[in-house]
C-alpha positions in Angstrom: 29.4 -34.3 40.8 30.9 -32.1 43.7 31.8 -29.4 41.2 28.3 -29.4 39.5 26.8 -29.2 42.9 28.9 -26.1 43.7 28.7 -24.4 40.4 24.8 -24.5 41.1 25.1 -23.4 44.7 27.3 -20.6 43.6 24.9 -19.4 40.8 22.1 -19.2 43.5 24.4 -17.3 45.9 25.1 -14.7 43.2 21.6 -14.6 42.0 19.7 -14.8 45.3 23.3 -13.1 45.6 44.6 -1.4 38.9 43.7 1.2 36.7 41.6 3.8 37.9 40.9 1.9 41.2 41.6 4.6 43.5 39.4 6.0 46.3 37.4 9.0 44.5 35.6 10.5 47.4 35.8 10.7 51.4 33.9 12.4 53.9 33.6 12.2 57.6 30.6 10.5 59.5 30.2 9.5 63.1 31.1 5.9 62.0 34.4 7.1 60.7 35.5 8.1 57.1 32.9 7.4 54.4 34.7 6.4 51.2 33.6 5.6 47.7 35.8 3.0 45.8 35.9 3.1 42.1 35.7 -0.4 40.6 36.1 -1.2 36.9 34.5 -4.3 35.5 37.1 -4.5 33.0 40.1 -4.2 35.6 42.9 -6.4 35.0 42.9 -9.9 36.6 45.6 -10.8 39.0 47.0 -14.2 40.0 45.9 -15.1 43.7 49.7 -15.7 44.4 50.2 -12.0 44.1 47.5 -11.0 46.5 47.5 -13.6 49.4 49.8 -13.5 52.4 48.7 -16.5 54.0 45.9 -19.5 53.5 44.8 -21.8 56.2 43.0 -24.9 55.2 40.6 -27.2 56.7 38.5 -30.3 55.6 35.2 -31.4 56.9 34.8 -35.1 58.0 32.8 -37.2 55.7 31.3 -40.7 56.2 29.2 -42.9 53.9 26.0 -41.0 55.3 27.5 -37.6 55.6 28.0 -35.9 52.1 27.6 -32.3 52.2 26.2 -30.4 49.2 28.0 -27.0 50.2 29.0 -25.2 53.5 27.7 -21.7 53.2 26.3 -19.1 55.6 28.6 -20.4 58.4 28.2 -19.3 62.0 31.0 -19.8 64.8 29.9 -20.5 68.3 32.4 -21.4 70.9 34.7 -23.9 69.2 32.1 -25.1 66.7 31.0 -24.1 63.2 27.3 -24.3 62.2 25.9 -24.1 58.8 22.9 -25.4 56.5 23.6 -27.8 53.6 21.6 -29.7 51.2 17.7 -29.3 50.0 16.2 -30.9 53.3 16.8 -28.1 55.7 19.6 -29.9 57.5 21.8 -27.9 59.9 25.3 -29.3 60.6 27.5 -28.6 63.6 31.3 -29.1 63.1 34.1 -28.7 65.6 37.0 -26.2 65.0 39.1 -29.1 63.7 36.6 -30.3 61.0 35.1 -33.2 63.1 31.4 -33.8 62.7 29.4 -33.3 65.7 25.7 -33.4 65.0 22.9 -32.4 62.4 19.1 -31.9 62.5 16.4 -30.7 60.3 13.2 -29.3 61.4 11.8 -28.5 57.9 8.0 -28.8 57.4 4.9 -27.1 57.8 4.3 -27.4 61.6 4.3 -24.8 64.0 7.6 -25.6 65.3 9.3 -26.2 61.8 10.7 -23.9 59.1 9.2 -24.0 55.6 12.5 -22.1 54.2 15.8 -21.4 55.7 16.8 -18.3 54.4 19.5 -17.4 56.8 20.8 -18.7 60.5 22.9 -17.4 63.2 23.7 -17.9 66.9 22.0 -15.6 69.4 23.5 -16.5 72.7 23.0 -20.1 73.2 20.1 -20.3 70.6 20.2 -21.1 66.9 18.0 -18.6 65.2 16.5 -19.6 61.7 15.1 -17.0 59.5 11.9 -18.6 57.7 11.4 -15.9 55.0 8.2 -17.7 53.4 6.4 -17.7 56.7 7.7 -14.3 57.8 9.2 -15.6 61.2 12.3 -16.4 63.1 12.6 -19.8 64.7 14.7 -20.5 67.9 16.3 -24.0 68.5 19.1 -25.4 70.6 21.8 -27.2 68.8 20.1 -30.6 69.1 17.1 -29.1 67.1 14.8 -28.7 70.2 12.2 -25.8 69.5 12.5 -22.9 71.9 10.2 -20.2 70.6 8.9 -18.4 67.4 8.9 -14.6 66.4 6.4 -13.7 63.9 6.9 -10.6 61.6 4.1 -8.3 60.6 5.9 -7.3 57.3 7.1 -9.2 54.4 10.8 -9.2 55.2 13.7 -9.7 52.8 16.3 -10.3 55.4 16.3 -10.0 59.2 18.9 -10.1 62.1 18.6 -9.9 65.9 20.6 -6.8 67.1 20.6 -6.6 71.0 16.9 -6.9 72.1 15.8 -5.6 68.7 15.2 -6.9 65.1 16.6 -5.5 62.2 14.7 -6.2 59.0 15.3 -5.2 55.1 12.0 -4.2 53.6 13.3 -3.0 50.3 10.6 -4.8 48.0 7.5 -3.6 49.8 6.2 -0.3 51.4 5.8 -0.5 55.2 2.0 -0.2 56.1 1.5 0.2 52.4 2.8 3.7 52.3 6.3 4.1 53.8 9.2 3.4 51.8 12.3 2.6 53.9 15.0 -0.1 53.3 15.5 -0.7 56.9 12.9 -1.2 59.7 13.8 -1.8 63.3 11.4 -3.4 65.7 11.4 -4.2 69.4 10.4 -7.3 71.4 6.8 -6.2 71.3 7.1 -5.9 67.2 6.8 -2.4 67.4 8.4 -0.1 65.1 11.2 2.0 66.8 13.0 3.3 63.8 12.9 3.5 60.1 16.1 4.1 58.0 17.2 4.8 54.5 14.1 6.1 52.5 13.6 5.6 48.9 11.3 6.6 46.2 10.3 3.5 44.1 10.2 -0.1 45.2 12.4 -2.5 43.3 10.8 -3.8 40.2 11.3 -7.6 41.2 12.2 -9.5 44.3 15.3 -11.7 44.3 15.7 -13.4 47.7 19.2 -14.1 47.9 20.7 -16.8 50.4 23.3 -14.3 51.1 22.2 -12.1 54.0 22.1 -8.3 53.8 23.4 -8.0 57.3 27.0 -8.8 58.1 28.8 -8.6 61.5 31.7 -6.0 61.6 33.5 -5.9 64.9 30.7 -5.2 67.5 28.5 -3.5 64.8 26.6 -4.4 61.8 27.1 -3.7 58.0 24.1 -3.5 55.9 23.9 -3.9 52.2 20.3 -3.6 50.8 19.4 -5.7 47.9 20.3 -4.0 44.5 22.0 -1.1 46.5 25.6 0.1 45.8 26.2 1.6 49.4 26.8 -0.3 52.5 25.6 1.0 55.9 27.1 0.8 59.2 24.6 0.1 62.2 26.0 1.0 65.4 23.8 1.3 68.4 20.9 3.5 67.5 22.6 5.2 64.4 22.6 4.0 60.7 25.1 5.9 58.4 26.7 5.2 55.0 30.0 3.5 55.5 31.4 3.0 52.0 30.1 2.7 48.3 31.2 0.8 45.5 31.1 2.9 42.1 30.8 0.7 39.0 30.6 3.9 36.9 28.4 3.5 33.8 28.5 -0.4 34.3 25.8 -0.1 37.1 22.5 -1.6 36.0 20.5 0.0 38.6 21.5 3.7 37.7 18.8 3.6 34.9 15.7 4.8 36.6 13.5 3.8 33.7 13.9 0.2 34.9 11.8 0.9 37.9 8.8 1.8 35.6 9.1 -1.2 33.5 9.3 -4.1 35.8 8.4 -6.6 33.0 11.4 -5.5 31.1 14.0 -5.9 33.9 14.8 -9.8 33.5 15.4 -9.3 29.9 17.6 -6.3 30.3 19.8 -8.1 32.8 20.7 -10.7 30.1 21.3 -8.1 27.4 23.2 -5.4 29.0 26.3 -6.8 30.6 26.1 -4.5 33.6 26.5 -5.1 37.2 23.1 -5.9 38.6 23.9 -7.8 41.9 26.8 -7.7 44.0 27.9 -8.6 47.5 30.7 -7.5 49.7 32.5 -8.3 53.0 34.7 -6.0 54.8 37.8 -6.2 57.3 39.8 -3.3 58.6 42.1 -3.4 55.7 40.1 -5.0 52.8 36.9 -5.2 51.1 36.1 -8.5 49.4 33.5 -8.2 46.6 31.8 -10.5 43.9 29.4 -9.4 41.4 27.2 -10.5 38.5 27.0 -8.9 34.9 24.4 -11.3 33.7 22.8 -14.5 35.1 26.1 -16.5 34.5 29.0 -14.1 34.4 30.4 -13.4 37.7 33.6 -11.7 39.0 35.5 -11.7 42.4 38.0 -9.3 43.6 39.6 -7.5 46.6 39.7 -3.8 47.5 42.6 -2.2 49.7 40.6 0.1 51.8 43.5 2.5 52.5 44.7 3.0 48.9 41.5 2.1 46.9 43.5 -0.2 44.7 41.4 -3.1 43.4 42.1 -6.5 41.6 40.0 -9.3 40.1 40.9 -12.7 40.8 42.2 -14.8 38.0 41.3 -18.4 39.3 41.5 -21.1 36.8 42.9 -24.7 37.0 45.2 -26.4 34.5 42.3 -27.2 32.0 41.6 -23.2 31.9 38.4 -23.8 34.0 37.3 -21.4 36.5 37.9 -22.5 40.1 35.0 -22.2 42.4 36.0 -20.1 45.4 32.8 -19.3 47.5 32.8 -16.2 50.0 31.4 -17.0 53.4 32.4 -14.2 56.0 35.4 -12.2 57.7 37.0 -14.1 60.4 39.0 -11.4 62.3 41.5 -10.3 59.8 41.0 -13.3 57.5 38.2 -14.1 54.9 36.4 -17.5 55.3 35.9 -19.3 51.9 34.8 -22.7 50.9 35.4 -24.7 47.8 35.0 -28.2 46.4 37.7 -30.3 47.6 38.5 -31.6 43.9 39.6 -27.9 43.2 41.9 -27.7 46.2 45.3 -29.0 44.4 44.8 -26.5 41.7 44.0 -23.7 44.1 47.2 -24.3 46.1 49.4 -24.3 43.0 47.7 -20.9 42.0 48.0 -19.5 45.6 51.5 -20.9 45.9 52.2 -23.8 48.4 54.5 -22.0 50.6 51.7 -19.8 51.7 49.3 -22.7 52.6 48.8 -24.3 56.2 46.7 -27.1 57.1 44.7 -26.9 60.4 44.6 -29.8 62.9 45.6 -33.2 61.3 44.3 -32.4 57.7 46.6 -32.8 54.7 46.1 -32.4 50.9 45.9 -36.2 50.5 43.2 -36.4 53.3 41.2 -33.8 51.6 41.4 -35.1 48.1 39.9 -38.4 49.3 36.8 -36.5 50.3 33.8 -35.1 48.4 32.8 -32.9 51.2 33.7 -29.1 50.7 36.9 -27.4 52.2 37.2 -24.3 54.4 39.8 -21.8 53.6 40.9 -18.8 55.6 42.7 -16.4 53.6 44.7 -13.2 54.7 45.4 -10.7 51.9 48.6 -8.7 51.6 48.3 -5.2 53.1 49.7 -3.7 50.0 48.2 -5.3 47.1 
């Protein structure tokens, strides 16, 4: 049952989310060196044990009334981890040792409630929930007490607070019916103060991924517009290209005719076996990437940022079934993942037992006795 829940969750995240693997282009920007990384969909798959230097593992406390469907979109705050789970809009807080602290849900139709929970993050001492359906941000304390509401004028795909301003992805609809930009910045008075990344034609259909387009990177923000193969660095008041993933002829959206035939897009995704949606996370040394070539076929891999070397993960259990390893976010020089606890024994065998450390008082036996997901911090080798 846990694996079925995770398979469905991973599909939603993908949907809503070597040979020739060298850096093929570099140029200088104010944000540093812009690089294009060439990625082959048919690149060789490599055992995780060949790629990983260290893995830290932590379970999440389970009780009879505390069964988590998943643990995605994790935010850290002081010594706590905060994330949504399940279809009831519940938000959970756990300690940095995996102990349950609290949960609440304010899902509903009231003025202090969220109708949808597209994303959440901590802003100082406030928990901010992006309610995509109602075009607003809802602010709460960690007990669920409503603090304030910020309403957006535009239909926003993704949003994030940034200093005193608001970052908004607006890739699917023109701003004020005529201005085509992927990124809109507004101040506290909801006045437009900047528009970035112009485009010619709106995307032919909206897919509202539960994976945010905005990802923290050091003290800055990386922005990956939906269905876009370039990632931008947002630093202070500048927005510049930071890196690009080049799938060559395997990138679905390079066919401009798709923008003129929106009714054909869904069918073409299923037929072409091309990369139509992907997501990436970056640390100083590596880029983690996953991508879909249909509505069910997905891949995960890691790129060495210095050399451009790229490897796909070969993650299977003893029954030749794919292990579900779900990306969350970078955590310093580590990448934070989660996976079903039932998959952990096979994952440890695949990665190598000598590379695995358990946090706090967790052990493999203790985690195997739980149905709650497990968190993994993975450090990749500098040289892949």
